[in-house]
N, C-alpha and C positions, 0 to 999 in steps of 0.2 A: 184171804190171804195172799198178798202178792209175793211172789217168790223171787222177783227179778229186781225190786226196789227197796231201799231201807224205808221204814217208816216208825212212828213214834206211836206206841199205844199208851195212853193216859189213863189211869183210874180216877175220874173226875171226883169221886165222892171222897176217895182217900186223900186226893190232892186239896180239896176244900177242907176237909178234917183237918190236914197238917197245917194249912195257912191260919185257919181258925185257932188251933192250938198255939202257935207262934204268936199271933194276934194278940190272943189273951195273955200269955206269958209276958209280952212287952208292957201290955196295959197294967199287970200285977206289979210289975217293976218300975211302973211309971216312967218308961223310957218310949221315945218314938220308934215305932218298928218301920225300918227303911230296907226292904229287901234288895237284894242285888240282882239287876235284871239282865246282865249280860248273858247268864246262863241259859235261859229258856227263849229269851228274843221272841216272845208270843203274845199277841194282842189278846187271844182268849185267856191265857193264863194270866195276863195283867187284869183283865176283866174279874177274875176271880179274887184277886188281891184287892182290888177295889170294893168288890161286895163286902169286904171285911172292914173296910174303912180305911185302907191305905191311901195315903194322899201324895206320899213321897217315895222315891226310889232312890239307890244307889247305882252308878253305871262307872264303867271304865273301859278303857280301849285296850 
């Protein structure tokens, strides 16, 4: 653990589970799942969304 610099610790399995839950919820509602990407700004997290079939995202400045 680094005591001098902030870092983000992500529970990947929980993250995958949450993304899958939301993707399924959108599918069940027959709507397009377009997550907002400004919050995490991470290619790795984006890859997790892609694994669930997400092909479009929402962004803002």
